[in-house]
TORNUMAR-680028 format. One record per residue (C-alpha): x, y, z; residue in three letters. Coordinates in pm, 1 decimal. Each point is the difference from the previous one (the first is absolute). Layout:
BEGIN
<r u="X" v="Y" w="Z" resn="ALA"/>
...
This chain:
BEGIN
<r u="4791.2" v="36.6" w="-3124.0" resn="MET"/>
<r u="327.5" v="-47.1" w="-169.8" resn="GLY"/>
<r u="211.1" v="-291.0" w="-28.8" resn="MET"/>
<r u="203.8" v="106.7" w="235.3" resn="ASP"/>
<r u="-308.6" v="-57.4" w="277.2" resn="GLY"/>
<r u="-119.3" v="-330.7" w="-159.7" resn="ILE"/>
<r u="375.2" v="-77.8" w="9.6" resn="GLY"/>
<r u="99.4" v="-364.2" w="81.0" resn="ASN"/>
<r u="-372.0" v="-93.0" w="77.2" resn="THR"/>
<r u="-79.6" v="29.2" w="-364.2" resn="MET"/>
<r u="349.7" v="-157.4" w="-132.6" resn="GLN"/>
<r u="-71.8" v="-313.3" w="218.6" resn="LYS"/>
<r u="-342.6" v="-10.4" w="-94.2" resn="LYS"/>
<r u="56.0" v="36.5" w="-371.1" resn="ALA"/>
<r u="317.6" v="-281.0" w="44.9" resn="ALA"/>
<r u="-242.0" v="-220.8" w="100.5" resn="GLU"/>
<r u="-272.1" v="83.2" w="-249.8" resn="LEU"/>
<r u="270.6" v="-2.9" w="-275.6" resn="GLU"/>
<r u="110.0" v="-359.7" w="131.8" resn="ARG"/>
<r u="-351.5" v="-90.7" w="-60.4" resn="MET"/>
<r u="0.2" v="136.9" w="-365.0" resn="ALA"/>
<r u="297.6" v="-170.3" w="-96.1" resn="GLU"/>
<r u="-133.8" v="-343.8" w="96.7" resn="VAL"/>
<r u="-352.6" v="99.9" w="-228.8" resn="LEU"/>
<r u="226.3" v="148.1" w="-285.8" resn="VAL"/>
<r u="243.0" v="-292.4" w="40.8" resn="THR"/>
<r u="-273.2" v="-262.9" w="-18.5" resn="GLY"/>
<r u="-204.2" v="127.8" w="-309.2" resn="GLU"/>
<r u="327.7" v="66.0" w="-194.9" resn="GLN"/>
<r u="12.3" v="-363.1" w="80.8" resn="LEU"/>
<r u="-332.2" v="-94.8" w="-89.0" resn="ARG"/>
<r u="19.7" v="182.0" w="-339.3" resn="LEU"/>
<r u="345.7" v="-213.9" w="-80.0" resn="ARG"/>
<r u="-162.7" v="-337.4" w="80.9" resn="LEU"/>
<r u="-267.4" v="96.1" w="-217.1" resn="HIS"/>
<r u="198.1" v="91.1" w="-294.6" resn="GLU"/>
<r u="237.6" v="-302.3" w="50.7" resn="ALA"/>
<r u="-320.2" v="-228.4" w="14.5" resn="LYS"/>
<r u="79.5" v="-148.0" w="312.8" resn="VAL"/>
<r u="-339.4" v="129.9" w="127.4" resn="ILE"/>
<r u="-276.0" v="-181.7" w="-203.3" resn="LYS"/>
<r u="-280.3" v="-213.2" w="64.0" resn="ASP"/>
<r u="62.1" v="-326.9" w="203.8" resn="ARG"/>
<r u="-222.4" v="-359.2" w="-4.1" resn="ARG"/>
<r u="34.9" v="-223.6" w="262.8" resn="HIS"/>
<r u="-254.5" v="-266.0" w="132.3" resn="HIS"/>
<r u="-242.0" v="104.2" w="-288.9" resn="LEU"/>
<r u="-12.7" v="411.9" w="159.6" resn="ARG"/>
<r u="120.3" v="236.5" w="-199.6" resn="THR"/>
<r u="209.2" v="283.1" w="226.3" resn="TYR"/>
<r u="15.9" v="344.7" w="-224.3" resn="PRO"/>
<r u="304.9" v="185.1" w="29.7" resn="ASN"/>
<r u="210.7" v="-183.7" w="224.2" resn="CYS"/>
<r u="389.1" v="-108.1" w="21.8" resn="PHE"/>
<r u="159.2" v="-309.4" w="113.0" resn="VAL"/>
<r u="220.4" v="61.3" w="306.5" resn="ALA"/>
<r u="285.2" v="-256.9" w="-90.8" resn="LYS"/>
<r u="16.4" v="195.1" w="-378.7" resn="GLU"/>
<r u="-25.8" v="320.7" w="106.6" resn="LEU"/>
<r u="322.0" v="-73.8" w="211.1" resn="ILE"/>
<r u="172.3" v="-147.3" w="-301.3" resn="ASP"/>
<r u="-103.8" v="320.3" w="-148.7" resn="TRP"/>
<r u="129.6" v="242.9" w="250.1" resn="LEU"/>
<r u="357.8" v="-184.3" w="0.6" resn="ILE"/>
<r u="0.0" v="-21.9" w="-364.9" resn="GLU"/>
<r u="-7.6" v="363.0" w="-43.7" resn="HIS"/>
<r u="210.7" v="85.5" w="295.2" resn="LYS"/>
<r u="-254.8" v="138.5" w="244.5" resn="GLU"/>
<r u="126.6" v="-225.8" w="270.1" resn="ALA"/>
<r u="328.4" v="-198.2" w="43.3" resn="SER"/>
<r u="-176.0" v="-299.0" w="126.8" resn="GLU"/>
<r u="-309.5" v="-197.1" w="82.8" resn="ARG"/>
<r u="-15.8" v="127.9" w="347.9" resn="GLU"/>
<r u="28.8" v="348.0" w="-74.4" resn="THR"/>
<r u="-273.6" v="-6.1" w="-240.2" resn="ALA"/>
<r u="-232.9" v="-139.3" w="192.9" resn="ILE"/>
<r u="81.1" v="278.4" w="296.9" resn="ARG"/>
<r u="-53.1" v="251.1" w="-278.1" resn="ILE"/>
<r u="-402.6" v="-170.9" w="-118.9" resn="MET"/>
<r u="-20.0" v="-27.7" w="385.2" resn="GLN"/>
<r u="49.6" v="364.7" w="59.5" resn="LYS"/>
<r u="-311.5" v="16.7" w="-282.9" resn="LEU"/>
<r u="-191.2" v="-250.5" w="165.5" resn="LEU"/>
<r u="0.5" v="181.4" w="347.0" resn="ASP"/>
<r u="-96.4" v="329.2" w="-182.7" resn="GLN"/>
<r u="-300.4" v="-155.8" w="-162.3" resn="SER"/>
<r u="141.3" v="77.6" w="-332.6" resn="ILE"/>
<r u="-41.5" v="-384.1" w="-76.4" resn="ILE"/>
<r u="-166.9" v="-267.1" w="148.9" resn="HIS"/>
<r u="-92.7" v="-388.9" w="-58.7" resn="HIS"/>
<r u="-206.1" v="-69.7" w="-232.3" resn="VAL"/>
<r u="-249.6" v="-158.3" w="278.7" resn="CYS"/>
<r u="173.4" v="213.5" w="309.0" resn="ASP"/>
<r u="82.0" v="-357.6" w="113.7" resn="GLU"/>
<r u="347.6" v="77.1" w="47.2" resn="HIS"/>
<r u="155.0" v="358.0" w="216.8" resn="LYS"/>
<r u="341.4" v="-96.9" w="-108.0" resn="GLU"/>
<r u="173.7" v="3.4" w="-357.4" resn="PHE"/>
<r u="125.4" v="-358.3" w="-55.9" resn="LYS"/>
<r u="229.9" v="-112.9" w="-288.4" resn="ASP"/>
<r u="-271.5" v="-281.5" w="-134.0" resn="LEU"/>
<r u="-250.4" v="-20.6" w="-286.2" resn="LYS"/>
<r u="-245.0" v="212.7" w="185.5" resn="LEU"/>
<r u="-210.8" v="271.8" w="-158.8" resn="PHE"/>
<r u="43.5" v="332.1" w="86.8" resn="TYR"/>
<r u="-148.2" v="358.8" w="-145.5" resn="ARG"/>
<r u="23.3" v="364.4" w="52.2" resn="PHE"/>
<r u="-284.9" v="158.3" w="186.0" resn="ARG"/>
<r u="-2.0" v="258.8" w="-288.0" resn="LYS"/>
<r u="-112.1" v="-257.6" w="-248.7" resn="ASP"/>
<r u="-284.7" v="-145.8" w="205.1" resn="ASP"/>
<r u="-151.2" v="319.5" w="149.8" resn="GLY"/>
<r u="109.0" v="-101.4" w="358.9" resn="THR"/>
<r u="253.6" v="264.5" w="67.5" resn="PHE"/>
<r u="-61.8" v="191.9" w="306.9" resn="PRO"/>
<r u="-87.3" v="339.2" w="-60.0" resn="LEU"/>
<r u="112.4" v="215.7" w="320.7" resn="ASP"/>
<r u="28.9" v="366.2" w="16.7" resn="ASN"/>
<r u="362.7" v="-42.9" w="-71.1" resn="GLU"/>
<r u="22.9" v="-210.9" w="-306.8" resn="ALA"/>
<r u="-273.2" v="233.0" w="-158.8" resn="LYS"/>
<r u="199.8" v="287.9" w="45.3" resn="VAL"/>
<r u="329.2" v="-157.7" w="-150.1" resn="PHE"/>
<r u="-202.9" v="-154.8" w="-297.8" resn="MET"/>
<r u="-161.7" v="372.1" w="-56.1" resn="ARG"/>
<r u="366.7" v="127.3" w="12.5" resn="GLY"/>
<r u="112.0" v="-240.1" w="-241.3" resn="GLN"/>
<r u="-287.3" v="64.8" w="-213.1" resn="ARG"/>
<r u="44.0" v="400.0" w="29.7" resn="VAL"/>
<r u="394.3" v="-76.2" w="-102.7" resn="TYR"/>
<r u="-79.6" v="-206.1" w="-306.3" resn="GLU"/>
<r u="-240.0" v="276.1" w="-122.7" resn="LYS"/>
<r u="267.3" v="261.4" w="21.4" resn="LEU"/>
<r u="248.6" v="-199.5" w="-124.7" resn="MET"/>
<r u="-175.0" v="-127.1" w="-296.9" resn="ASN"/>
<r u="-199.3" v="342.3" w="-163.2" resn="THR"/>
<r u="176.4" v="300.1" w="-140.6" resn="GLU"/>
<r u="-49.5" v="262.2" w="258.6" resn="ASN"/>
<r u="203.0" v="305.6" w="147.7" resn="THR"/>
<r u="-48.7" v="-129.5" w="317.3" resn="LEU"/>
<r u="337.4" v="-111.4" w="105.7" resn="LEU"/>
<r u="271.1" v="275.3" w="-82.0" resn="GLN"/>
<r u="337.2" v="120.1" w="127.6" resn="THR"/>
<r u="-88.4" v="277.3" w="255.3" resn="ARG"/>
<r u="168.6" v="204.2" w="254.1" resn="GLU"/>
<r u="-106.9" v="49.5" w="386.7" resn="GLU"/>
<r u="191.6" v="141.5" w="254.0" resn="GLU"/>
<r u="316.8" v="31.3" w="-196.5" resn="GLY"/>
<r u="17.6" v="-345.0" w="-157.0" resn="GLY"/>
<r u="-95.9" v="-156.4" w="-336.0" resn="ALA"/>
<r u="-184.0" v="-325.6" w="52.1" resn="PHE"/>
<r u="-68.8" v="-239.2" w="-299.5" resn="GLU"/>
<r u="-340.1" v="-142.2" w="-88.3" resn="ARG"/>
<r u="-174.4" v="199.4" w="253.4" resn="THR"/>
<r u="-417.2" v="67.6" w="63.2" resn="LEU"/>
<r u="-130.0" v="343.5" w="90.3" resn="VAL"/>
<r u="-291.6" v="-92.1" w="271.1" resn="ALA"/>
<r u="-259.0" v="205.6" w="-125.2" resn="SER"/>
<r u="23.8" v="-142.6" w="-371.4" resn="GLU"/>
<r u="1.7" v="-327.2" w="83.4" resn="LEU"/>
<r u="-303.7" v="52.8" w="167.1" resn="VAL"/>
<r u="-140.8" v="119.2" w="-259.8" resn="ASP"/>
<r u="156.3" v="-292.1" w="-240.1" resn="TRP"/>
<r u="-209.4" v="-267.6" w="280.8" resn="LEU"/>
<r u="-329.7" v="199.7" w="-28.8" resn="LEU"/>
<r u="33.9" v="-1.0" w="-407.8" resn="GLN"/>
<r u="111.1" v="-367.5" w="11.1" resn="GLU"/>
<r u="-301.9" v="-134.9" w="256.5" resn="GLY"/>
<r u="240.8" v="-55.8" w="277.9" resn="GLU"/>
<r u="-178.4" v="215.4" w="241.5" resn="ALA"/>
<r u="-323.6" v="174.8" w="-8.4" resn="ALA"/>
<r u="73.0" v="339.8" w="179.0" resn="THR"/>
<r u="367.0" v="201.6" w="76.3" resn="ARG"/>
<r u="-53.0" v="-118.0" w="364.5" resn="GLU"/>
<r u="-21.4" v="-356.5" w="-118.5" resn="GLU"/>
<r u="314.7" v="9.4" w="-230.5" resn="ALA"/>
<r u="177.0" v="193.9" w="261.5" resn="GLU"/>
<r u="-70.3" v="-270.9" w="287.2" resn="GLN"/>
<r u="100.8" v="-282.7" w="-263.4" resn="LEU"/>
<r u="313.1" v="227.0" w="-74.5" resn="GLY"/>
<r u="72.4" v="12.4" w="410.6" resn="ARG"/>
<r u="-92.1" v="-417.2" w="13.1" resn="ARG"/>
<r u="280.4" v="-33.9" w="-284.5" resn="LEU"/>
<r u="267.1" v="185.0" w="209.6" resn="LEU"/>
<r u="-92.4" v="-186.0" w="331.4" resn="GLU"/>
<r u="59.1" v="-334.8" w="-193.0" resn="HIS"/>
<r u="320.6" v="73.9" w="-157.4" resn="GLY"/>
<r u="-149.2" v="39.0" w="-344.0" resn="ILE"/>
<r u="121.7" v="376.4" w="-11.9" resn="ILE"/>
<r u="202.3" v="241.2" w="165.2" resn="GLN"/>
<r u="54.0" v="400.1" w="33.6" resn="HIS"/>
<r u="346.7" v="46.4" w="-204.9" resn="VAL"/>
<r u="171.1" v="110.6" w="325.3" resn="THR"/>
<r u="-213.9" v="-191.4" w="205.6" resn="ASN"/>
<r u="-122.0" v="277.3" w="187.5" resn="LYS"/>
<r u="-372.4" v="-3.7" w="-41.2" resn="HIS"/>
<r u="-271.4" v="-201.8" w="11.5" resn="HIS"/>
<r u="-253.9" v="15.1" w="-324.1" resn="PHE"/>
<r u="-226.4" v="315.2" w="-46.9" resn="VAL"/>
<r u="-153.2" v="88.7" w="-302.7" resn="ASP"/>
<r u="203.1" v="300.5" w="-110.2" resn="GLY"/>
<r u="348.7" v="67.2" w="-159.8" resn="GLY"/>
<r u="217.4" v="-191.7" w="172.2" resn="LEU"/>
<r u="186.5" v="-293.8" w="-206.9" resn="LEU"/>
<r u="0.2" v="-348.2" w="73.9" resn="TYR"/>
<r u="150.4" v="-306.8" w="-167.9" resn="GLN"/>
<r u="-83.7" v="-379.4" w="-19.6" resn="PHE"/>
<r u="204.8" v="-194.5" w="271.2" resn="ARG"/>
<r u="-93.4" v="-319.0" w="-95.9" resn="MET"/>
<r u="62.7" v="-121.4" w="-356.2" resn="ASN"/>
<r u="-272.1" v="-274.3" w="-64.1" resn="PHE"/>
<r u="222.7" v="-118.5" w="-347.1" resn="ARG"/>
<r u="326.4" v="-103.5" w="160.7" resn="ARG"/>
<r u="26.8" v="-330.6" w="-24.1" resn="ARG"/>
<r u="37.8" v="-139.6" w="358.2" resn="ARG"/>
<r u="201.0" v="-312.7" w="66.0" resn="ARG"/>
<r u="-184.3" v="-274.8" w="220.1" resn="LEU"/>
<r u="290.1" v="-33.0" w="224.7" resn="LEU"/>
<r u="-83.8" v="369.8" w="96.8" resn="GLU"/>
<r u="-304.8" v="-162.8" w="189.3" resn="LEU"/>
<r u="220.4" v="-191.0" w="234.7" resn="LEU"/>
<r u="198.0" v="353.9" w="153.6" resn="SER"/>
<r u="-202.8" v="80.8" w="286.6" resn="GLU"/>
<r u="169.1" v="342.7" w="21.6" resn="ARG"/>
<r u="-270.7" v="256.3" w="-76.2" resn="CYS"/>
<r u="102.5" v="327.6" w="-177.2" resn="ARG"/>
<r u="-50.1" v="324.6" w="225.3" resn="ALA"/>
<r u="150.0" v="228.9" w="-305.6" resn="ILE"/>
<r u="-61.6" v="17.8" w="-362.3" resn="PRO"/>
<r u="163.5" v="-285.7" w="-184.5" resn="GLU"/>
<r u="371.2" v="67.1" w="-112.2" resn="SER"/>
<r u="67.7" v="181.7" w="-309.5" resn="GLN"/>
<r u="205.6" v="-289.5" w="-75.5" resn="ASP"/>
<r u="-295.5" v="-217.6" w="14.5" resn="SER"/>
<r u="-82.1" v="-24.0" w="-388.8" resn="PRO"/>
<r u="370.6" v="-178.0" w="-32.9" resn="PHE"/>
<r u="133.9" v="-289.2" w="141.2" resn="CYS"/>
<r u="282.2" v="175.9" w="196.8" resn="LEU"/>
<r u="-123.2" v="97.5" w="338.0" resn="ARG"/>
<r u="94.5" v="173.5" w="308.9" resn="LYS"/>
<r u="174.7" v="-228.2" w="216.3" resn="GLN"/>
<r u="-168.2" v="109.8" w="344.9" resn="ASN"/>
<r u="-259.9" v="199.8" w="142.6" resn="ALA"/>
<r u="255.1" v="204.3" w="275.6" resn="ASP"/>
<r u="155.2" v="241.6" w="-217.2" resn="GLY"/>
<r u="323.7" v="-107.7" w="100.6" resn="GLY"/>
<r u="109.7" v="-202.0" w="-296.8" resn="ASN"/>
<r u="-9.3" v="178.8" w="-336.2" resn="THR"/>
<r u="96.6" v="-360.1" w="-199.8" resn="SER"/>
<r u="-265.6" v="-158.0" w="-247.5" resn="PHE"/>
<r u="-92.1" v="-369.8" w="-10.0" resn="LEU"/>
<r u="-24.4" v="-124.0" w="-339.6" resn="SER"/>
<r u="-308.7" v="-285.1" w="-31.8" resn="VAL"/>
<r u="-50.9" v="-150.1" w="-361.9" resn="SER"/>
<r u="-266.9" v="-240.7" w="-79.1" resn="PRO"/>
<r u="188.8" v="-283.9" w="11.1" resn="SER"/>
<r u="57.6" v="-151.4" w="370.0" resn="LYS"/>
<r u="354.4" v="117.4" w="63.3" resn="GLU"/>
<r u="89.4" v="345.0" w="40.7" resn="ILE"/>
<r u="271.1" v="151.8" w="-277.4" resn="LYS"/>
<r u="221.1" v="237.9" w="-22.8" resn="VAL"/>
<r u="-26.5" v="324.8" w="-132.7" resn="VAL"/>
<r u="206.5" v="41.1" w="-314.2" resn="SER"/>
<r u="281.8" v="333.4" w="-34.3" resn="ALA"/>
<r u="-90.3" v="195.0" w="282.2" resn="VAL"/>
<r u="286.8" v="238.8" w="53.2" resn="ARG"/>
<r u="123.0" v="245.6" w="274.7" resn="ARG"/>
<r u="-1.8" v="369.2" w="-86.6" resn="SER"/>
<r u="-11.7" v="310.5" w="262.0" resn="SER"/>
<r u="-378.3" v="71.2" w="-106.8" resn="MET"/>
<r u="-225.9" v="-115.2" w="238.3" resn="SER"/>
<r u="-357.3" v="-159.3" w="-81.1" resn="SER"/>
<r u="-179.8" v="186.9" w="251.0" resn="SER"/>
<r u="-119.4" v="-333.9" w="110.7" resn="CYS"/>
<r u="65.6" v="34.5" w="360.7" resn="GLY"/>
<r u="-210.7" v="278.0" w="21.3" resn="SER"/>
<r u="-309.0" v="-37.9" w="-198.1" resn="SER"/>
<r u="-186.7" v="-143.3" w="296.5" resn="GLY"/>
<r u="-130.1" v="-277.9" w="-198.2" resn="TYR"/>
<r u="-15.9" v="-365.8" w="91.8" resn="TYR"/>
<r u="-101.6" v="-332.0" w="-109.2" resn="SER"/>
<r u="-125.8" v="-318.9" w="203.9" resn="SER"/>
<r u="27.9" v="-205.6" w="-304.0" resn="SER"/>
<r u="79.5" v="-336.2" w="125.7" resn="PRO"/>
<r u="338.5" v="-212.1" w="-128.4" resn="THR"/>
<r u="-78.7" v="-250.1" w="-228.0" resn="LEU"/>
<r u="285.9" v="-226.2" w="89.6" resn="SER"/>
<r u="154.2" v="-139.4" w="366.0" resn="SER"/>
<r u="337.7" v="144.3" w="-183.7" resn="SER"/>
<r u="160.5" v="242.6" w="163.2" resn="PRO"/>
<r u="-95.1" v="345.1" w="-173.3" resn="PRO"/>
<r u="243.6" v="107.3" w="-217.2" resn="VAL"/>
<r u="119.8" v="397.5" w="-11.2" resn="LEU"/>
<r u="82.2" v="232.5" w="-281.8" resn="CYS"/>
<r u="104.3" v="391.2" w="66.9" resn="ASN"/>
<r u="-247.5" v="220.2" w="7.4" resn="PRO"/>
<r u="228.3" v="249.8" w="-115.2" resn="LYS"/>
<r u="-57.9" v="174.3" w="-361.3" resn="SER"/>
<r u="150.4" v="-223.4" w="-274.6" resn="VAL"/>
<r u="48.3" v="304.5" w="-212.8" resn="LEU"/>
<r u="387.8" v="125.5" w="-89.7" resn="LYS"/>
<r u="-166.9" v="322.3" w="14.9" resn="ARG"/>
<r u="-339.1" v="219.5" w="-55.0" resn="GLN"/>
<r u="-88.9" v="107.0" w="-320.7" resn="VAL"/>
<r u="-269.1" v="281.0" w="-70.0" resn="SER"/>
<r u="-352.7" v="-57.7" w="-232.9" resn="PRO"/>
<r u="170.2" v="252.5" w="-222.2" resn="GLU"/>
<r u="333.1" v="-202.1" w="-49.5" resn="GLU"/>
<r u="-192.6" v="-314.4" w="-89.7" resn="LEU"/>
<r u="-221.2" v="170.6" w="-232.1" resn="GLN"/>
<r u="303.1" v="178.2" w="-181.5" resn="THR"/>
<r u="7.9" v="-69.9" w="-395.8" resn="PRO"/>
<r u="249.1" v="-232.9" w="-100.1" resn="GLY"/>
<r u="95.8" v="-59.9" w="369.2" resn="GLY"/>
<r u="164.2" v="-320.2" w="160.0" resn="PRO"/>
<r u="-352.0" v="-119.2" w="115.4" resn="TYR"/>
<r u="-247.4" v="-230.2" w="-220.2" resn="ILE"/>
<r u="-386.2" v="-104.4" w="69.2" resn="LYS"/>
<r u="-139.4" v="-343.9" w="77.6" resn="LYS"/>
<r u="-333.7" v="-95.1" w="68.1" resn="THR"/>
<r u="-133.7" v="-289.5" w="220.6" resn="PHE"/>
<r u="-325.1" v="-134.6" w="50.9" resn="THR"/>
<r u="15.9" v="-192.2" w="318.2" resn="ILE"/>
<r u="-267.3" v="-217.7" w="140.1" resn="VAL"/>
<r u="0.6" v="-64.7" w="385.6" resn="GLY"/>
<r u="-35.0" v="-333.0" w="119.3" resn="ASP"/>
<r u="-92.3" v="-117.0" w="339.8" resn="ALA"/>
<r u="295.4" v="185.4" w="168.0" resn="VAL"/>
<r u="22.7" v="295.5" w="-169.8" resn="GLY"/>
<r u="162.6" v="189.2" w="-325.2" resn="TRP"/>
<r u="375.8" v="-117.1" w="141.2" resn="GLY"/>
<r u="163.7" v="346.7" w="12.8" resn="PHE"/>
<r u="38.6" v="268.2" w="235.5" resn="VAL"/>
<r u="29.1" v="391.8" w="-64.7" resn="VAL"/>
<r u="187.3" v="248.5" w="188.8" resn="ARG"/>
<r u="138.0" v="381.9" w="-52.7" resn="GLY"/>
<r u="-167.9" v="314.7" w="-127.2" resn="SER"/>
<r u="-21.9" v="175.2" w="-309.2" resn="LYS"/>
<r u="31.8" v="-210.6" w="-189.4" resn="PRO"/>
<r u="-61.6" v="-298.5" w="224.6" resn="CYS"/>
<r u="253.9" v="-348.1" w="-97.1" resn="HIS"/>
<r u="-7.1" v="-334.0" w="13.7" resn="ILE"/>
<r u="99.7" v="-142.1" w="294.7" resn="GLN"/>
<r u="-0.2" v="-358.0" w="28.2" resn="ALA"/>
<r u="-137.3" v="-276.5" w="-208.9" resn="VAL"/>
<r u="-96.7" v="-336.9" w="100.8" resn="ASP"/>
<r u="154.7" v="-229.2" w="-222.9" resn="PRO"/>
<r u="-313.4" v="-231.3" w="-29.9" resn="SER"/>
<r u="-271.9" v="257.8" w="-28.1" resn="GLY"/>
<r u="-172.2" v="101.6" w="-261.4" resn="PRO"/>
<r u="192.7" v="352.3" w="-63.4" resn="ALA"/>
<r u="293.2" v="-194.5" w="-47.0" resn="ALA"/>
<r u="-152.5" v="-213.8" w="-253.1" resn="ALA"/>
<r u="-132.8" v="270.0" w="-158.0" resn="ALA"/>
<r u="412.8" v="151.3" w="-13.8" resn="GLY"/>
<r u="5.0" v="251.7" w="265.0" resn="MET"/>
<r u="323.6" v="85.8" w="165.4" resn="LYS"/>
<r u="122.2" v="236.5" w="297.8" resn="VAL"/>
<r u="115.1" v="322.2" w="-81.0" resn="CYS"/>
<r u="-253.2" v="31.1" w="-225.0" resn="GLN"/>
<r u="-203.4" v="354.2" w="27.0" resn="PHE"/>
<r u="-384.6" v="0.8" w="-3.7" resn="VAL"/>
<r u="-142.8" v="236.5" w="-257.1" resn="VAL"/>
<r u="-378.2" v="-107.7" w="-19.1" resn="SER"/>
<r u="-240.0" v="-250.6" w="141.0" resn="VAL"/>
<r u="-288.3" v="-111.1" w="-175.4" resn="ASN"/>
<r u="45.9" v="309.8" w="-212.2" resn="GLY"/>
<r u="40.4" v="244.0" w="271.0" resn="LEU"/>
<r u="304.0" v="227.7" w="5.2" resn="ASN"/>
<r u="203.7" v="-70.8" w="330.8" resn="VAL"/>
<r u="315.2" v="184.2" w="-70.4" resn="LEU"/>
<r u="-75.9" v="261.4" w="258.0" resn="SER"/>
<r u="-126.6" v="-222.2" w="308.8" resn="LEU"/>
<r u="156.0" v="-207.9" w="285.5" resn="ASP"/>
<r u="-16.3" v="-351.0" w="21.9" resn="TYR"/>
<r u="-282.3" v="7.5" w="279.7" resn="ARG"/>
<r u="-185.0" v="168.6" w="-250.6" resn="THR"/>
<r u="74.9" v="-256.3" w="-300.2" resn="VAL"/>
<r u="-22.4" v="-284.9" w="242.5" resn="SER"/>
<r u="-330.4" v="80.1" w="134.6" resn="ASN"/>
<r u="-103.4" v="80.5" w="-409.0" resn="LEU"/>
<r u="93.6" v="-351.1" w="-50.9" resn="ILE"/>
<r u="-184.8" v="-148.9" w="298.9" resn="LEU"/>
<r u="-336.8" v="163.6" w="-32.4" resn="THR"/>
<r u="-0.8" v="-91.9" w="-389.3" resn="GLY"/>
<r u="-79.7" v="-288.5" w="-248.4" resn="PRO"/>
<r u="207.0" v="-368.3" w="60.5" resn="ARG"/>
<r u="145.0" v="64.2" w="-342.6" resn="THR"/>
<r u="256.9" v="313.8" w="11.4" resn="VAL"/>
<r u="169.3" v="168.2" w="-347.5" resn="VAL"/>
<r u="279.2" v="168.4" w="147.9" resn="MET"/>
<r u="255.2" v="230.5" w="-218.4" resn="GLU"/>
<r u="352.1" v="-12.5" w="134.1" resn="VAL"/>
<r u="359.5" v="187.2" w="-136.1" resn="MET"/>
<r u="303.6" v="-197.5" w="31.2" resn="GLU"/>
<r u="359.4" v="98.3" w="-105.1" resn="GLU"/>
<r u="69.2" v="-105.6" w="-330.8" resn="ALA"/>
<r u="302.5" v="-282.5" w="-29.8" resn="ASP"/>
<r u="235.0" v="127.1" w="-267.8" resn="TYR"/>
């Protein structure tokens, strides 16, 4: 049955399951960070050792220090969410509420008590498959065409099935196909045009969920579930302001508590096409202040061609940036097509710190030439790639 037939039922189910996945992935990312920071460690109390635990009060301090929460009440709500979802628990299971006290809590994954229901198993399986694909050199993920459109980082279903068998993730083609169907039903992968379920054949699929995107813990407190794929702006700190499509302005969210205005945004007659992109974001506002809007129109004075950018002796010079994403994202937005350009830069984000500016044209991302691609494809390339992004841009030289 086509996705038109599965339609709304599949999307609603995928949205609910994706919400569960976000909690699992966010909790796991926090657990790894706390281990790295030595917040989680063996502790003694009344002559007894409690391995791999953290002190609630110390964790609240850590969350505020690392700007994951602006005040203690919010931090408590975040951790209560993880406790309610059985990600963490009191070491003696004596407290069903997360309290800002010198009490010991532990991640269930650290003591083997995490409840592995069928849904959680699918997400953990999907994450394992995702990491395997991203960490090994293979030709499975490629730019391919289907139904007249080009799609980045796609998987051919039959080739994925072959790979799953090769990696021991499935014993038979039927089992591998069933795994593909479960990954799609749980919102982890999707058909490139969202029209088909997973079948062992020549159709193209992409990962819908980026397990490596570093989630902000505040996202756990947003009860709105996404019914459609993440916004193409989701790697960045600039998000679509609302989900009804009626307003195409953007909201700038910085890693700090306050919302800051995006600098150097100018009007021109060229549209950024964001009003018809069909992508939305339900990311929470990180401040109680009113949203700060920036002009969604292109910041370019005029569009240039790839040939003009690369003309020897021309007015454009190349720069290379290495940008390491933080808890919010990379801190910039791309727009336009062939080539796309930097539309906005968060003044307090990683991209600005690396030297990125508006009006620069994107030449390559992690070694891949993107001069002939549009902003959606480039955004998706960044979204599904590593946290550290190496970008080459061209900008007009100052004479």
